C-alpha positions as CSV (number, residue, x, y, z in Angstrom):
1,X,-47.3,21.0,99.4
2,X,-47.0,17.2,99.5
3,X,-49.2,14.9,101.6
4,X,-46.7,14.5,104.4
5,X,-46.2,18.3,104.7
6,X,-49.9,18.8,104.7
7,X,-50.5,16.2,107.4
8,X,-47.7,17.8,109.6
9,X,-49.1,21.2,109.1
10,X,-52.6,20.0,110.0
11,X,-51.4,18.2,113.1
12,X,-49.6,21.3,114.3
13,X,-52.7,23.5,113.7
14,X,-54.9,20.9,115.5
15,X,-52.5,20.8,118.5
16,X,-52.5,24.6,118.6
17,X,-56.3,24.8,118.6
18,X,-56.5,22.1,121.4
19,X,-53.9,24.0,123.4
20,X,-55.9,27.3,123.0
21,X,-59.2,25.6,123.9
22,X,-57.6,23.9,126.9
23,X,-56.1,27.2,128.1
24,X,-59.4,29.0,127.6
25,X,-61.3,26.3,129.5
26,X,-58.8,26.2,132.3
27,X,-58.9,29.9,132.7
28,X,-62.7,29.9,132.8
29,X,-62.8,27.0,135.2
30,X,-60.2,28.7,137.5
31,X,-62.1,32.0,137.5
32,X,-65.3,30.2,138.3
33,X,-63.6,28.3,141.2
34,X,-62.2,31.5,142.6
35,X,-65.5,33.2,142.4
36,X,-67.1,30.4,144.3
37,X,-64.4,30.5,146.9
38,X,-64.9,34.2,147.4
39,X,-68.7,33.7,147.8
40,X,-68.1,30.9,150.3
41,X,-65.7,33.3,152.1
42,X,-68.3,36.1,152.3
43,X,-70.9,33.6,153.6
44,X,-68.5,32.3,156.3
45,X,-67.9,28.9,154.7
46,X,-64.2,29.0,155.4
47,X,-63.7,25.3,155.5
48,X,-64.6,24.8,151.8
49,X,-63.1,28.0,150.6
50,X,-59.7,27.4,152.2
51,X,-58.4,24.7,149.7
52,X,-59.2,26.9,146.7
53,X,-57.3,29.9,148.2
54,X,-54.4,27.6,149.1
55,X,-54.1,26.4,145.5
56,X,-54.2,30.0,144.1
57,X,-51.7,31.1,146.8
58,X,-49.3,28.4,145.8
59,X,-49.3,29.6,142.2
60,X,-49.2,33.3,143.1
61,X,-47.4,33.6,146.5
62,X,-47.0,37.4,146.3
63,X,-50.7,38.1,145.9
64,X,-51.8,40.1,148.9
65,X,-55.5,39.1,148.5
66,X,-54.7,35.4,148.3
67,X,-52.5,35.6,151.4
68,X,-55.3,37.5,153.2
69,X,-58.2,35.2,152.2
70,X,-56.2,32.0,152.9
71,X,-54.9,33.4,156.3
72,X,-58.4,34.3,157.4
73,X,-59.7,30.9,156.5
74,X,-56.9,29.3,158.6
75,X,-57.9,31.5,161.6
76,X,-61.5,30.6,161.3
77,X,-60.8,26.8,161.0
78,X,-58.6,26.7,164.1
79,X,-55.2,26.7,162.3
80,X,-53.8,29.9,163.7
81,X,-50.1,28.8,163.3
82,X,-50.7,28.3,159.5
83,X,-52.4,31.7,159.4
84,X,-49.4,33.7,160.7
85,X,-47.2,33.9,157.5
86,X,-50.0,34.8,155.0
87,X,-51.6,37.4,157.4
88,X,-48.3,39.0,158.2
89,X,-47.7,39.4,154.4
90,X,-51.2,40.8,154.0
91,X,-50.5,43.3,156.8
92,X,-47.3,44.4,155.2
93,X,-49.3,45.0,151.9
94,X,-51.8,47.1,153.9
95,X,-54.8,44.8,153.1
96,X,-57.8,46.2,155.0
97,X,-58.7,44.2,158.2
98,X,-55.6,42.1,157.9
99,X,-54.3,43.3,161.4
100,X,-57.7,42.3,162.9
101,X,-57.4,38.6,161.8
102,X,-53.6,38.5,162.6
103,X,-54.5,39.7,166.1
104,X,-57.1,36.8,166.3
105,X,-54.4,34.3,165.2
106,X,-51.9,35.6,167.8
107,X,-54.6,35.5,170.5
108,X,-55.4,31.9,169.8
109,X,-51.7,31.0,170.0
110,X,-51.3,33.0,173.3
111,X,-49.0,35.6,171.7
112,X,-50.9,38.2,173.6
113,X,-48.4,41.1,173.3
114,X,-48.3,40.6,169.5
115,X,-52.1,40.4,169.5
116,X,-52.3,43.8,171.3
117,X,-50.1,45.3,168.7
118,X,-52.1,43.9,165.8
119,X,-55.5,45.1,167.3
120,X,-54.1,48.5,168.0
121,X,-52.8,48.7,164.4
122,X,-56.4,47.8,163.2
123,X,-57.8,50.6,165.4
124,X,-55.2,53.1,164.2
125,X,-56.1,52.2,160.6
126,X,-59.8,52.8,161.3
127,X,-59.1,56.1,163.1
128,X,-57.2,57.4,160.0
129,X,-60.3,56.7,158.0
130,X,-62.4,58.5,160.6
131,X,-64.1,55.2,161.5
132,X,-64.9,54.1,165.1
133,X,-63.8,50.6,166.1
134,X,-66.7,48.3,167.0
135,X,-67.3,46.8,170.4
136,X,-66.0,43.4,169.3
137,X,-62.6,44.9,168.3
138,X,-62.3,46.8,171.5
139,X,-63.3,43.7,173.5
140,X,-60.7,41.7,171.7
141,X,-58.0,44.2,172.5
142,X,-59.0,44.1,176.2
143,X,-59.0,40.3,176.2
144,X,-55.5,40.3,174.8
145,X,-54.3,42.8,177.4
146,X,-55.8,40.6,180.1
147,X,-54.1,37.5,178.6
148,X,-50.7,39.4,178.5
149,X,-51.1,40.0,182.2
150,X,-52.2,36.5,183.0
151,X,-49.5,34.6,181.1
152,X,-46.9,36.3,183.3
153,X,-48.3,34.4,186.3
154,X,-49.2,31.0,185.1
155,X,-49.8,28.8,188.1
156,X,-47.5,25.8,188.6
157,X,-50.1,23.0,189.1
158,X,-49.7,19.3,188.7
159,X,-52.4,17.8,186.5
160,X,-52.7,14.0,186.8
161,X,-55.5,13.1,184.4
162,X,-58.2,14.4,182.0
163,X,-61.3,13.0,180.6
164,X,-63.6,14.1,177.7
165,X,-67.3,13.6,178.5
166,X,-70.7,14.7,177.1
167,X,-71.4,18.3,178.3
168,X,-74.9,17.5,179.6
169,X,-73.5,14.8,181.9
170,X,-70.2,16.5,182.9
171,X,-70.9,16.4,186.7
172,X,-70.6,12.6,186.5
173,X,-66.8,13.0,186.3
174,X,-66.6,14.8,189.7
175,X,-66.1,11.9,192.2
176,X,-65.8,14.0,195.3
177,X,-65.9,12.7,198.9
178,X,-69.0,12.9,201.1
179,X,-67.1,15.3,203.3
180,X,-66.8,17.8,200.5
181,X,-70.5,17.9,199.8
182,X,-72.5,17.0,196.7
183,X,-73.0,18.4,193.2
184,X,-76.2,18.4,191.3
185,X,-77.7,20.0,188.1
186,X,-80.4,22.5,188.8
187,X,-83.1,20.4,187.2
188,X,-82.1,17.3,189.1
189,X,-82.0,18.9,192.5
190,X,-85.2,20.9,192.2
191,X,-87.0,18.2,190.1
192,X,-87.7,20.6,187.2
193,X,-87.5,20.3,183.4
194,X,-86.4,22.8,180.8
195,X,-83.2,24.4,179.6
196,X,-81.6,25.5,182.8
197,X,-77.7,25.4,182.9
198,X,-77.5,26.1,186.6
199,X,-75.8,23.8,189.1
200,X,-76.3,23.2,192.8
201,X,-73.7,22.7,195.5
202,X,-75.0,21.0,198.7
203,X,-72.9,21.0,201.9
204,X,-71.9,17.8,203.7
205,X,-74.7,18.1,206.3
206,X,-77.3,18.9,203.6
207,X,-78.3,22.0,205.6
208,X,-77.2,24.6,203.0
209,X,-77.2,24.9,199.2
210,X,-75.6,27.3,196.7
211,X,-77.2,27.3,193.3
212,X,-77.7,29.4,190.2
213,X,-80.9,30.6,188.5
214,X,-81.9,33.6,186.4
215,X,-82.3,36.8,188.4
216,X,-84.5,39.8,187.8
217,X,-82.3,41.0,184.9
218,X,-82.5,37.6,183.2
219,X,-78.8,36.7,183.8
220,X,-77.8,33.8,186.0
221,X,-77.2,34.7,189.6
222,X,-75.9,32.7,192.5
223,X,-78.3,32.2,195.5
224,X,-78.1,30.3,198.8
225,X,-80.7,28.6,201.0
226,X,-80.4,27.5,204.6
227,X,-82.2,24.5,206.2
228,X,-83.5,24.8,209.7
229,X,-84.8,21.4,210.8
230,X,-87.0,20.3,207.9
231,X,-87.8,23.8,206.4
232,X,-85.8,25.6,203.8
233,X,-85.4,29.4,203.8
234,X,-86.1,31.5,200.8
235,X,-83.4,31.8,198.3
236,X,-81.1,34.8,198.9
237,X,-78.6,36.2,196.3
238,X,-75.1,36.2,197.5
239,X,-74.0,39.6,198.7
240,X,-71.2,41.7,197.2
241,X,-70.4,42.0,193.5
242,X,-70.5,38.2,192.7
243,X,-73.8,38.7,190.8
244,X,-73.1,42.3,189.5
245,X,-72.0,41.5,185.9
246,X,-73.5,39.1,183.4
247,X,-73.8,35.4,184.3
248,X,-72.6,33.8,187.5
249,X,-72.9,30.1,187.8
250,X,-71.2,26.8,189.0
251,X,-70.7,27.6,192.7
252,X,-68.6,25.5,195.0
253,X,-67.7,26.2,198.6
254,X,-64.7,24.7,200.4
255,X,-65.1,22.9,203.6
256,X,-64.0,26.0,205.5
257,X,-67.4,27.4,204.7
258,X,-66.1,30.8,203.6
259,X,-64.2,30.2,200.3
260,X,-66.4,30.0,197.2
261,X,-65.3,29.3,193.6
262,X,-67.7,30.1,190.8
263,X,-67.6,31.0,187.1
264,X,-68.7,34.2,185.4
265,X,-68.6,35.7,181.9
266,X,-68.1,39.3,182.8
267,X,-65.8,42.0,181.3
268,X,-62.8,40.8,183.3
269,X,-63.0,37.3,181.8
270,X,-60.4,36.1,179.3
271,X,-63.1,34.5,177.3
272,X,-66.6,33.0,177.9
273,X,-66.8,31.7,181.5
274,X,-63.7,32.3,183.7
275,X,-63.2,30.8,187.1
276,X,-63.2,33.2,190.1
277,X,-62.6,32.9,193.8
278,X,-63.7,35.0,196.8
279,X,-64.1,34.7,200.5
280,X,-66.8,35.6,203.0
281,X,-66.0,38.4,205.4
282,X,-68.1,37.8,208.5
283,X,-67.2,41.3,209.9
284,X,-68.9,43.0,207.0
285,X,-71.4,40.3,206.1
286,X,-70.1,40.5,202.6
287,X,-67.7,38.8,200.1
288,X,-64.3,40.1,199.2
289,X,-63.6,41.4,195.7
290,X,-63.6,38.2,193.5
291,X,-60.2,37.3,191.9
292,X,-59.7,35.6,188.5
293,X,-57.8,32.4,189.2
294,X,-55.8,32.9,186.0
295,X,-54.0,30.4,183.8
296,X,-53.9,27.5,183.2
297,X,-57.4,27.2,184.5
298,X,-58.8,30.0,182.4
299,X,-58.6,30.4,178.7
300,X,-60.4,32.1,175.8
301,X,-63.0,29.2,175.9
302,X,-65.5,28.4,178.7
303,X,-63.8,27.3,182.0
304,X,-66.0,26.4,185.0
305,X,-66.9,24.1,187.9
306,X,-63.7,24.4,189.9
307,X,-63.9,21.9,192.8
308,X,-61.4,21.0,195.5
309,X,-61.8,17.8,197.5
310,X,-59.8,18.5,200.7
311,X,-60.4,15.0,202.0
312,X,-58.8,13.3,198.9
313,X,-56.5,16.2,198.1
314,X,-57.8,16.3,194.5
315,X,-59.2,19.1,192.3
316,X,-61.4,19.2,189.2
317,X,-62.3,21.8,186.6
318,X,-64.2,21.7,183.3
319,X,-63.3,23.4,180.0
320,X,-64.6,23.3,176.4
321,X,-61.3,24.5,174.9
322,X,-60.4,22.4,171.8
323,X,-63.6,20.4,172.2
324,X,-66.7,19.8,169.9
325,X,-69.8,21.7,170.9
326,X,-71.4,18.8,172.8
327,X,-68.2,17.8,174.7
328,X,-66.3,19.1,177.6
329,X,-62.9,18.1,179.1
330,X,-62.5,17.6,182.8
331,X,-59.0,18.0,184.2
332,X,-58.0,16.5,187.5
333,X,-55.1,18.1,189.5
334,X,-53.3,18.2,192.8
335,X,-54.4,21.5,194.6
336,X,-51.7,23.8,195.9
337,X,-51.8,24.9,199.5
338,X,-50.7,28.3,198.3
339,X,-50.5,29.7,194.8
340,X,-47.2,29.0,193.0
341,X,-46.4,30.6,189.6
342,X,-43.8,29.6,187.0
343,X,-40.9,32.1,186.6
344,X,-42.0,33.9,183.4
345,X,-38.7,35.9,183.1
346,X,-36.4,32.8,183.0
347,X,-38.6,30.2,181.2
348,X,-38.8,29.6,177.5
349,X,-41.8,31.7,176.2
350,X,-42.9,28.7,174.1
351,X,-42.9,26.5,177.2
352,X,-44.9,29.0,179.2
353,X,-47.5,29.2,176.4
354,X,-47.7,25.4,176.3
355,X,-48.2,25.2,180.1
356,X,-50.8,28.0,180.0
357,X,-52.8,26.1,177.4
358,X,-52.4,22.7,179.0
359,X,-51.1,21.2,175.8
360,X,-49.6,18.3,177.7
361,X,-50.4,17.4,181.3
362,X,-47.1,15.4,181.5
363,X,-45.2,18.6,181.3
364,X,-46.6,19.5,184.7
365,X,-45.2,16.3,186.3
366,X,-42.2,17.2,188.5
367,X,-42.6,14.9,191.5
368,X,-43.5,11.4,190.1
369,X,-44.1,10.1,193.6
370,X,-46.8,12.8,194.2
371,X,-48.3,12.1,190.7
372,X,-48.6,8.3,191.3
373,X,-50.0,8.8,194.8
374,X,-52.7,11.2,193.4
375,X,-53.5,8.8,190.6
376,X,-54.0,6.0,193.1
377,X,-56.4,8.2,195.2
378,X,-58.2,9.1,192.0
379,X,-58.6,5.4,191.0
380,X,-60.0,4.6,194.5
381,X,-62.7,7.3,194.3
382,X,-63.6,6.4,190.7
383,X,-64.1,2.7,191.6
384,X,-65.8,3.4,194.9
385,X,-69.5,2.5,194.8
386,X,-71.9,5.2,195.9
387,X,-73.7,4.5,199.1
388,X,-77.3,3.7,198.9
389,X,-79.4,6.5,200.4
390,X,-81.9,5.4,203.0
391,X,-85.1,7.3,203.9
392,X,-85.3,7.8,207.6
393,X,-88.1,9.1,209.8
394,X,-85.6,11.4,211.5
395,X,-81.8,11.8,212.0
396,X,-80.7,12.8,215.5
397,X,-76.9,13.1,216.2
398,X,-75.9,11.7,219.6
399,X,-72.1,12.2,219.2
400,X,-69.5,11.9,216.5
401,X,-70.0,8.1,216.3
402,X,-73.7,7.8,216.8
403,X,-76.7,9.0,214.8
404,X,-80.2,7.6,215.6
405,X,-82.9,7.1,213.0
406,X,-85.5,5.1,214.9
407,X,-87.0,5.3,218.4
408,X,-85.7,1.8,219.1
409,X,-82.2,3.1,218.8
410,X,-82.5,4.7,222.2
411,X,-81.2,2.7,225.2
412,X,-82.2,5.2,227.9
413,X,-86.0,5.4,228.7
414,X,-85.5,8.9,230.0
415,X,-83.7,10.0,226.8
416,X,-86.5,8.4,224.7
417,X,-89.2,10.3,226.7
418,X,-87.3,13.5,226.4
419,X,-86.8,13.0,222.6
420,X,-90.6,12.5,222.1
421,X,-91.1,15.9,223.8
422,X,-88.4,17.3,221.6
423,X,-90.2,16.0,218.4
424,X,-93.5,17.6,219.5
425,X,-91.8,20.9,220.1
426,X,-90.0,20.6,216.8
427,X,-93.3,20.2,215.0
428,X,-94.7,23.3,216.8
429,X,-91.6,25.2,215.7
430,X,-92.0,24.2,212.1
431,X,-95.6,25.2,211.9
432,X,-94.9,28.5,213.7
433,X,-92.0,29.3,211.5
434,X,-94.1,28.6,208.4
435,X,-96.7,31.0,209.7
436,X,-94.0,33.6,210.3
437,X,-92.8,33.3,206.7
438,X,-96.4,33.7,205.4
439,X,-96.9,36.9,207.5
440,X,-93.6,38.3,206.2
441,X,-94.7,37.7,202.7
442,X,-98.0,39.5,203.3
443,X,-96.1,42.3,205.0
444,X,-94.0,42.9,201.9
445,X,-97.1,43.1,199.8
446,X,-99.0,45.4,202.1
447,X,-99.3,49.2,202.1
448,X,-97.7,51.4,204.8
449,X,-100.9,51.4,207.0
450,X,-101.3,47.7,206.9
451,X,-97.6,47.2,207.6
452,X,-97.8,49.4,210.7
453,X,-100.7,47.4,211.9
454,X,-99.0,44.0,211.5
455,X,-95.5,44.9,212.7
456,X,-96.2,44.2,216.3
457,X,-97.6,40.8,215.7
458,X,-94.7,39.8,213.4
459,X,-92.2,40.9,216.0
460,X,-94.0,38.9,218.7
461,X,-94.0,35.9,216.5
462,X,-90.3,36.3,215.6
463,X,-89.6,36.4,219.4
464,X,-91.6,33.3,220.1
465,X,-89.9,31.4,217.2
466,X,-86.5,32.3,218.5
467,X,-87.5,31.2,222.0
468,X,-88.7,27.8,220.8
469,X,-85.5,27.4,218.6
470,X,-83.3,28.0,221.7
471,X,-85.5,25.7,223.7
472,X,-85.0,23.0,221.1
473,X,-81.3,23.3,221.3
474,X,-81.4,22.9,225.1
475,X,-83.7,19.9,224.8
476,X,-81.4,18.3,222.2
477,X,-78.4,18.7,224.6
478,X,-80.4,17.1,227.4
479,X,-81.4,14.1,225.2
480,X,-77.8,13.5,224.2
481,X,-76.5,13.8,227.8
482,X,-79.2,11.3,229.1
483,X,-78.4,8.8,226.3
484,X,-74.7,9.0,226.6
485,X,-74.8,8.7,230.4
486,X,-77.0,5.6,230.1
487,X,-74.7,4.0,227.5
488,X,-71.6,4.6,229.7
489,X,-73.0,2.8,232.7
């Protein structure tokens, strides 16, 4: 062998060794990366595991496991559309739990009928193995069935704007008229601290509030209080089944005084908090069965604080769909006088899904004149400066145009003298009413013998309180008549 042949042979041998070592190192590195990805997957770190599985899936597209792992990572990182193809493949190859995650992907995309089929396939597979489906799987199936019903009746609503705001300050986006009442956080209104997610709705006159706080079972319940003169009644839970299941929060009452919107996270919700509506029936002293307001207001995320300002013909609701944990999106819309739904049978399914998810508010614009008018109204209320609240000694309504706050406001000496008597009687009423509340509290804490002994006194006091209350109403009418008569001279 000459020198040139020896060198050529040596070079070929060296290259072969390098190629072998490179292949060995690459194989070891790939195996290590896959092992790390599977570990991340098992720990729920889907974001970092996904690129590794994507690389392996590209090199081996017919691998059932790679399709499954990559598809699950896409579902868990909010890429359901990307998850469909690999998960469908995994289902065809009978990969365990593949139907479960395919159902989740369908659910996120509002393919509810397909989601129902996938979840039922998962349940069927477990049944064949003599395993019972867990509560989460059964709940997911029911949510998909609920979604399949809701998407057939998506409300045709015109949304004119949306704004993303910090969740802790979300009520700042609600710029409703004084005629529609006021919204407060629980801590702000009751001057408390701590982690209380409740809200308070205060009527226009400030004589009634609806609010949410934990009930006896620890879940949030909606209560109401009435104000008689300067005294608040005790909080009473709303009657009916509003507070029956899980949390009820974010109450708002229309100016009709009987229609209440609120949010609850019960078994009839599509996901998290859903918005419900019910109406008070004075004949039964109860509320009608609450109705889920449906899509597009409700979604698989938390949807709440539905408010309608009749005075400005604007509506608001909050949702954390597609938002970071500390943010919430507030949508502003034109309320319908009566519910109107899109025609599910004739519309493109993709269009219905888009409208149900509020993917584009411009898609809801049909009447541009109505849109521009509503946007102008919204701009006015946004730029309107809040009125400075003034502390008065009293507020006494004379008529629709006149409210007195000082004794010097009276023009009639007779009306002024009568009003002073009214104020004295009002003070007596407040003290007597307070004493009545104290006796009622003691009555509730007493035994049967003590209750029997105090019943007569309480009934007499109740009668006297009612008599004074009626007397106050008569005196107020007399004051108004004297003042108006004097002003009209």
